[in-house]
C-alpha positions in Angstrom: 0.0 0.0 0.0 1.4 3.4 -1.0 2.2 5.8 1.8 0.3 9.1 1.3 2.3 12.1 0.3 0.7 15.2 1.8 3.2 18.0 1.1 4.7 19.6 -1.9 8.4 18.9 -2.6 9.7 22.3 -1.5 8.6 21.8 2.1 8.7 18.0 2.5 12.3 18.0 3.7 11.9 21.1 5.9 10.8 19.5 9.1 10.4 22.7 11.2 8.5 24.4 8.4 6.0 21.5 8.3 5.6 21.5 12.1 5.0 25.2 12.1 2.5 25.1 9.3 0.6 22.2 10.9 0.5 24.0 14.3 -0.9 27.1 12.7 -3.6 25.2 10.9 -4.5 23.3 14.1 -4.5 26.6 16.0 -6.9 28.2 13.5 -9.4 25.5 14.5 -8.8 25.6 18.2 -9.1 29.4 18.3 -12.9 29.0 18.1 -12.7 28.0 21.8 -10.2 30.5 23.0 -11.7 33.6 21.3 -15.2 32.9 22.4 -14.3 31.9 25.9 -12.6 35.2 26.5 -15.3 37.4 25.0 -18.3 35.7 26.6 -18.8 38.5 29.2 -19.2 40.9 26.3 -21.6 38.6 24.5 -23.8 38.3 27.5 -24.6 42.0 27.2 -24.8 41.9 23.4 -27.1 38.9 23.1 -29.0 39.6 26.3 -28.0 36.1 27.5 -27.5 34.6 30.9 -24.1 33.2 32.0 -25.7 29.7 31.7 -26.5 30.4 28.0 -22.9 31.2 27.3 -21.7 28.1 29.1 -24.2 26.0 27.1 -22.9 27.6 23.8 -19.4 26.6 24.7 -20.6 23.1 25.5 -22.4 22.8 22.2 -19.1 23.2 20.4 -17.9 20.1 22.3 -21.1 18.3 21.4 -20.5 19.1 17.8 -16.9 17.7 18.0 -17.8 14.4 19.6 -20.9 13.9 17.4 -18.9 14.2 14.1 -15.7 12.6 15.3 -16.6 8.9 14.5 -17.9 10.0 11.1 -14.8 12.1 10.6 -12.5 9.1 10.1 -14.6 7.9 7.2 -14.3 11.4 5.6 -10.5 11.3 5.9 -10.4 8.0 3.8 -12.3 9.6 1.0 -11.5 13.3 0.6 -8.2 14.8 -0.5 -6.5 16.5 2.4 -6.0 19.9 0.7 -9.5 20.3 -0.6 -10.9 19.0 2.7 -9.0 21.5 4.8 -9.8 24.4 2.4 -13.5 23.6 2.5 -13.6 23.4 6.3 -11.6 26.6 6.8 -13.8 28.5 4.4 -16.9 27.2 6.1 -15.4 28.3 9.4 -14.9 31.8 8.1 -18.6 31.9 7.0 -19.7 30.8 10.5 -17.6 33.4 12.1 -19.2 36.1 10.0 -22.6 34.8 11.0 -21.6 34.8 14.7 -20.4 38.3 14.3 -23.8 39.6 13.3 -26.0 37.1 15.2 -28.4 38.7 17.6 -30.5 35.7 18.5 -29.2 33.3 21.2 -30.9 30.3 19.8 -29.5 30.8 16.4 -26.1 31.3 18.1 -26.5 27.9 19.7 -26.9 26.3 16.3 -23.8 28.1 15.0 -21.7 27.0 17.9 -22.7 23.3 17.3 -21.7 23.7 13.6 -18.4 25.3 14.6 -17.7 22.2 16.7 -18.1 20.1 13.7 -15.7 22.2 11.7 -13.2 22.2 14.6 -13.3 18.4 14.7 -12.9 18.2 10.9 -9.8 20.3 10.8 -8.2 19.0 14.0 -8.7 15.4 13.2 -7.3 15.9 9.7 -4.2 17.6 11.1 -3.8 14.8 13.7 -3.7 12.2 10.8 -1.0 14.2 9.0 1.0 14.5 12.3 0.8 10.7 12.7 2.1 10.2 9.2 5.2 12.2 9.9 6.3 10.1 12.8 7.4 6.5 13.1 4.7 4.1 14.0 6.2 3.3 17.4 6.4 7.0 18.4 3.3 8.3 16.6 0.8 7.7 19.3 2.8 9.3 22.1 4.3 12.2 20.1 1.2 12.9 18.0 -1.1 12.9 21.0 1.3 15.2 23.0 1.3 17.7 20.2 -2.4 17.5 19.5 -3.6 17.6 23.1 -0.9 20.0 24.3 -2.2 22.5 21.7 -5.8 22.0 23.0 -4.7 22.6 26.6 -2.7 25.7 25.8 -4.6 27.4 23.0 -6.9 29.3 25.3 -4.0 31.0 26.9 -2.3 31.8 23.6 -5.4 33.3 22.2 -6.3 34.8 25.5 -3.2 37.1 25.4 -4.3 38.4 22.0 -8.0 38.6 22.9 -7.3 40.4 26.2 -5.4 43.1 24.3 -8.0 43.4 21.6 -11.1 43.7 23.9 -9.3 46.3 26.1 -8.3 48.3 23.0 -11.2 48.0 20.6 -14.8 46.6 20.5 -15.0 42.9 21.3 -16.2 42.2 17.7 -12.7 43.0 16.5 -11.6 39.6 17.9 -13.7 38.0 15.1 -12.0 40.2 12.5 -8.6 39.0 13.7 -9.8 35.4 13.7 -11.1 35.7 10.1 -7.9 37.4 8.9 -5.9 34.6 10.5 -8.0 31.9 8.8 -7.6 33.7 5.5 -3.8 33.4 6.1 -4.3 29.7 6.8 -6.0 29.2 3.5 -2.8 30.5 1.8 -0.7 28.2 3.9 -2.8 25.2 2.9 -2.6 26.1 -0.8 1.2 26.5 -0.6 2.2 23.4 1.3 -0.3 20.6 0.5 -0.5 18.6 -2.7 -3.8 18.4 -4.5 -3.7 14.6 -4.5 -2.4 12.4 -1.6 -2.0 9.1 -3.3 -4.1 7.4 -0.6 -6.6 4.8 -1.6 -10.1 6.2 -1.4 -13.0 4.3 0.1 -16.6 5.3 -0.8 -18.8 7.0 1.8 -21.5 4.3 1.8 -23.6 3.1 4.8 -22.5 5.9 7.1 -24.8 5.8 10.2 -26.2 9.3 9.7 -29.2 8.3 11.9 -26.9 7.4 14.7 -25.0 10.8 14.2 -28.3 12.7 14.5 -29.5 10.7 17.5 -26.3 11.2 19.3 -26.2 14.9 18.5 -29.6 15.4 20.1 -28.8 13.2 23.1 -25.5 15.0 23.8 -27.1 18.5 23.4 -30.0 17.5 25.7 -27.6 16.1 28.3 -25.6 19.2 28.2 -28.7 21.3 28.7 -29.7 19.1 31.7 -26.4 19.5 33.4 -25.9 23.3 32.7 -29.5 24.5 33.5 -30.4 21.8 36.1 -29.5 23.8 39.2 -31.0 27.0 37.8 -34.4 25.4 37.2 -34.4 23.1 40.3 -33.7 20.0 38.3 -36.7 17.8 37.6 -39.2 20.0 39.1 -39.1 22.0 35.9 -40.6 20.7 32.7 -37.7 21.8 30.5 -35.3 19.7 32.6 -37.7 16.7 32.4 -37.8 17.0 28.6 -34.0 17.2 28.5 -33.6 14.2 30.7 -36.1 12.2 28.6 -34.3 13.1 25.4 -30.9 12.2 27.0 -32.0 8.8 28.2 -34.0 7.9 25.1 -31.4 9.2 22.7 -28.6 7.3 24.5 -30.6 4.0 24.5 -31.4 4.4 20.8 -27.8 5.2 19.9 -26.5 2.2 21.8 -29.1 0.0 20.1 -28.1 1.2 16.7 -24.4 0.6 17.4 -25.3 -3.0 18.2 -27.5 -3.6 15.2 -26.1 -1.7 12.2 -23.5 -3.2 9.9 -21.0 -0.3 10.2 -21.6 1.4 13.6 -20.0 4.7 14.5 -18.2 3.1 17.5 -17.5 -0.5 18.3 -19.1 -1.2 21.7 -16.7 -4.1 22.1 -14.2 -1.6 23.2 -15.9 -1.6 26.6 -15.1 -5.3 27.0 -11.6 -4.3 27.9 -11.3 -3.7 31.6 -8.3 -1.4 31.1 -10.3 0.7 28.7 -13.0 1.2 31.3 -10.4 2.0 34.0 -8.6 4.4 31.7 -11.9 6.2 30.9 -12.6 6.6 34.6 -9.1 8.0 35.2 -9.6 10.4 32.3 -12.9 11.6 33.7 -11.3 12.0 37.2 -8.4 13.9 35.7 -10.5 16.3 33.7 -12.8 16.9 36.7 -9.8 17.4 39.1 -7.9 19.8 36.8 -10.8 22.2 36.6 -10.0 23.5 40.0 -7.6 25.8 38.3 -10.6 27.9 37.2 -11.3 28.6 40.9 -7.9 30.3 41.0 -8.5 32.3 37.9 -12.0 33.4 39.1 -10.5 34.2 42.5 -7.8 36.4 40.8 -10.3 38.2 38.7 -13.2 38.6 41.1 -11.6 38.8 44.5 -8.1 40.3 43.7 -9.6 42.4 40.8 -6.8 41.5 38.4 -7.2 42.4 34.7 -7.6 39.8 32.0 -4.0 40.3 31.0 -2.8 39.6 34.5 -4.9 36.4 34.7 -3.6 35.3 31.3 0.0 36.0 32.4 -0.6 33.8 35.4 -2.0 31.0 33.2 1.1 31.1 31.1 2.9 29.5 34.1 0.3 26.8 34.0 0.8 26.2 30.3 4.6 26.1 30.9 4.1 23.3 33.4 1.8 21.4 31.0 4.2 21.6 28.1 7.4 21.0 30.1 6.1 17.9 31.8 4.2 16.6 28.8 7.5 16.5 27.0 9.0 14.7 29.9 6.2 12.1 30.1 6.4 11.6 26.3 10.1 10.9 26.5 9.7 8.5 29.4 6.9 6.6 27.8 8.7 6.2 24.5 11.8 4.9 26.3 10.0 2.8 28.9 6.7 1.2 28.1 6.1 0.0 31.6 6.1 3.6 33.0 2.3 4.3 33.2 1.9 3.5 36.9 4.8 5.6 38.1 3.6 8.5 35.9 0.0 8.3 37.1 1.1 8.0 40.8 3.4 11.0 40.4 0.7 13.0 38.6 -2.1 12.4 41.0 0.2 12.9 44.0 1.3 16.3 42.5 -2.4 17.2 42.0 -3.1 16.3 45.7 -0.2 18.5 46.8 -1.4 21.4 44.6 -4.9 21.2 46.1 -3.6 21.1 49.7 -1.3 24.0 48.9 -4.2 26.1 47.7 -6.3 25.0 50.7 -3.8 26.4 53.2 -2.6 29.5 51.3 -5.8 31.0 49.9 -6.4 34.4 51.5 -7.9 37.7 50.3 -4.6 39.4 49.7 -2.3 37.0 47.7 0.3 38.5 45.4 1.0 37.4 41.9 4.2 35.7 43.0 2.3 33.6 45.6 0.3 31.9 42.9 3.0 31.2 40.3 4.3 27.9 41.9 1.0 26.2 42.7 -0.4 27.1 39.2 2.8 25.7 37.6 2.5 22.5 39.7 -1.1 22.1 38.5 0.2 22.3 34.9 3.0 19.9 35.7 0.4 17.4 37.1 -1.6 17.7 33.9 1.5 17.1 31.8 2.3 14.0 33.8 -1.3 12.6 33.7 -2.9 13.3 30.4 -0.8 11.6 27.9 -0.3 8.3 29.9 -4.0 8.1 30.5 -4.9 8.7 26.8 -2.3 6.2 25.6 -3.4 3.7 28.2 -7.0 3.9 26.9 -6.0 3.8 23.2 -3.5 1.0 23.5 -5.8 -1.1 25.7 -8.6 -1.1 23.1 -9.1 -4.4 21.3 -7.4 -4.4 17.8 -10.7 -4.9 16.0 -12.3 -1.7 17.4 -10.4 0.7 15.2 -10.8 4.3 16.3 -13.4 3.6 18.9 -10.9 4.1 21.8 -10.2 7.6 20.5 -13.9 8.4 20.2 -15.0 7.1 23.6 -12.0 9.0 25.2 -13.6 12.2 23.6 -17.0 11.1 25.1 -15.4 10.8 28.5 -13.9 14.3 28.1 -17.4 15.7 27.3 -19.1 14.0 30.2 -16.3 14.9 32.6 -16.6 18.6 31.6 -20.3 18.5 32.3 -19.9 16.8 35.6 -17.1 19.2 36.5 -19.3 22.2 35.7 -22.4 20.9 37.5 -20.3 19.4 40.3 -18.3 22.5 41.1 -21.4 24.7 40.7 -23.4 22.6 43.2 -20.5 22.2 45.6 -20.1 25.9 45.7 -23.8 26.4 46.2 -23.8 24.0 49.1 -20.6 25.3 50.8 -21.6 28.9 50.2 -24.9 28.4 51.9 -23.3 26.4 54.7 -20.7 29.0 55.5 -23.1 31.9 55.0 -25.5 30.4 57.6 -22.5 30.0 59.9 -21.6 33.7 59.5 -25.2 34.8 60.0 -25.1 33.4 63.5 -22.4 35.9 64.4 -23.5 38.9 62.4 -26.2 40.1 64.7 -27.0 43.4 66.4 -26.0 41.9 69.7 -22.5 40.8 68.6 -20.0 43.3 69.8 -17.5 42.7 66.9 -20.3 43.3 64.4 -21.4 46.5 66.1 -17.8 47.8 66.2 -17.2 47.0 62.6 -20.4 48.7 61.4 -19.6 51.7 63.5 -16.1 51.9 62.0 -17.5 51.7 58.4 -20.1 54.3 59.3 -17.5 56.7 60.5 -15.4 56.1 57.5 -18.2 56.9 55.0 -19.4 59.8 57.1 -15.8 61.3 57.0 -16.1 61.1 53.2 -19.1 63.4 53.2 -22.0 60.9 53.1 -25.1 61.6 55.2 -25.7 59.5 58.3 -28.4 57.5 56.5 -26.1 56.9 53.5 -23.2 56.0 55.7 -25.3 53.4 57.6 -26.5 51.8 54.3 -22.9 51.7 52.9 -21.6 50.2 56.1 -24.2 47.4 56.0 -23.3 46.8 52.3 -19.6 46.7 53.1 -20.3 44.1 55.8 -22.3 42.0 53.3 -19.5 42.2 50.7 -16.9 41.1 53.3 -19.1 38.2 54.3 -19.6 37.2 50.6 -15.9 37.4 50.0 -15.1 35.3 53.1 -17.8 32.8 52.2 -16.4 32.3 48.7 -12.9 31.9 50.1 -14.0 29.2 52.5 -16.0 27.6 49.8 -12.9 27.4 47.5 -10.9 26.0 50.3 -13.5 23.3 51.0 -13.5 22.4 47.3 -9.7 22.1 47.3 -9.7 19.9 50.4 -12.5 17.7 49.0 -10.6 17.2 45.7 -7.3 16.6 47.6 -8.9 13.7 49.6 -10.6 12.2 46.6 -7.5 12.4 44.4 -5.3 10.9 47.2 -7.7 7.9 47.2 -7.3 7.6 43.4 -3.5 7.8 43.7 -3.6 5.0 46.2 -5.8 2.8 44.0 -3.6 3.4 41.0 -0.6 2.3 43.1 -2.3 -0.9 44.2 -4.3 -1.8 41.0 -2.6 -4.8 39.4 -4.2 -4.1 36.0 -2.3 -0.8 35.5 1.1 -2.2 35.1 2.1 -1.8 31.4 1.5 0.4 28.4 1.4 -1.4 25.1 2.0 0.6 21.9 -0.1 -1.7 19.6 -1.5 1.4 17.9 -4.2 0.3 15.4 -3.2 1.6 12.0 -6.6 2.9 11.2 -5.2 5.7 9.1 -4.7 3.3 6.2 -7.0 0.4 7.1 -10.0 -0.1 4.8 -13.5 0.1 6.4 -15.0 -3.2 7.4 -16.9 -5.0 4.7 
């Protein structure tokens, strides 16, 4: 079988030129996340949306990615790479133009789902090309490190640009910058890719489009259930009931189709491997645990009143930890295939240490330098954990399941993100209420400390020229703000401690689990395998 030739002769031998071009093309797709995530506060005012609506719009992009992903690998065996990338980038430009002038939140939801499809199309295509440039033994580790490292760090890279843009111009200018960058990417694709790959094409017959549609609705409904559940008091509201019904029914129908159709989107036999199931659980735990970094960023922005540029600068240290230790874990796994257990134990232990550190150090007056090391350590833990877990899942999948291991890993990411959002949201609601009730027991008119503090604030505002009535009202407001701040601080500490205990248990289980002992690099060569007859 002929090996595909993707690049024109002038760049084929220029390794760093190829790497830079592939990274820029991949970045053009992933920028859909970073740009929108950092302009969401501006879009709340523009679209008249609630914060939950923006979170759901972000989630729908993920839903689009995981819905099209299993179909994607069929596309890549049929379409020529250059024409396929050109089409997807041009469609992405069109969707960005529609987002730019969209004023209806429901239409915006549809656009975000379609953007997820285009992100998956471009990113998966580039991943295939990356794999083709690396030896088979190293392709899984190195390709995954490049691909997922870009995903983990793209928000920060784009954030630095977006933060400058939104503080200098109108937030819509971020879309103009994104479109200009994508036009530049079109030129790169035309310059470096051959029109024909020399890869054997397989016809697009018997694709399970019904399964794709069913899964899309089920994933979108499940996302709605988890995002809006707390807001609408869960199943007491009819909207949540309908979302729950669609989620359960859609999932059941999708699984039934995968068992009965000739060419399913995923091979359910992948779940027969105990190691795959263990790996998916570890992946979900990792994704849920790493999201505590958002508590630090929210703390820096809301409590410490840092600018977006300062928060993004802090997050650069996190990305530095991710990249540095992902390189280390990649090198270790390439050289020692029995290294998964030590890496997982080290990664989860580092995550425990980071959570404990934040539990003991979080106060209302931390400096930038105080947060650099714990944020870096969180990134280091991610760098040690992510790649070993992904490789453990993919290499443990039965050989006859093709790309199903990769697809179910993406499903696990989606579910973990939802559980993380809903879990942290509800944990914070619970602890906020718990600590608030505790404070209210002391903040009474009979408590001498409260009386003294109110009098101090009243005198302060009176000295600034406020009337006695205004000074009293402002004093009460200041007490309330202090209580809210302290409540949130204690809530964050409680979440960090809860995660530290849970992750310590996970680290102990990994250390003692006999099934997690080796990592096998029997990567299924699905890039060049024909579809099953």
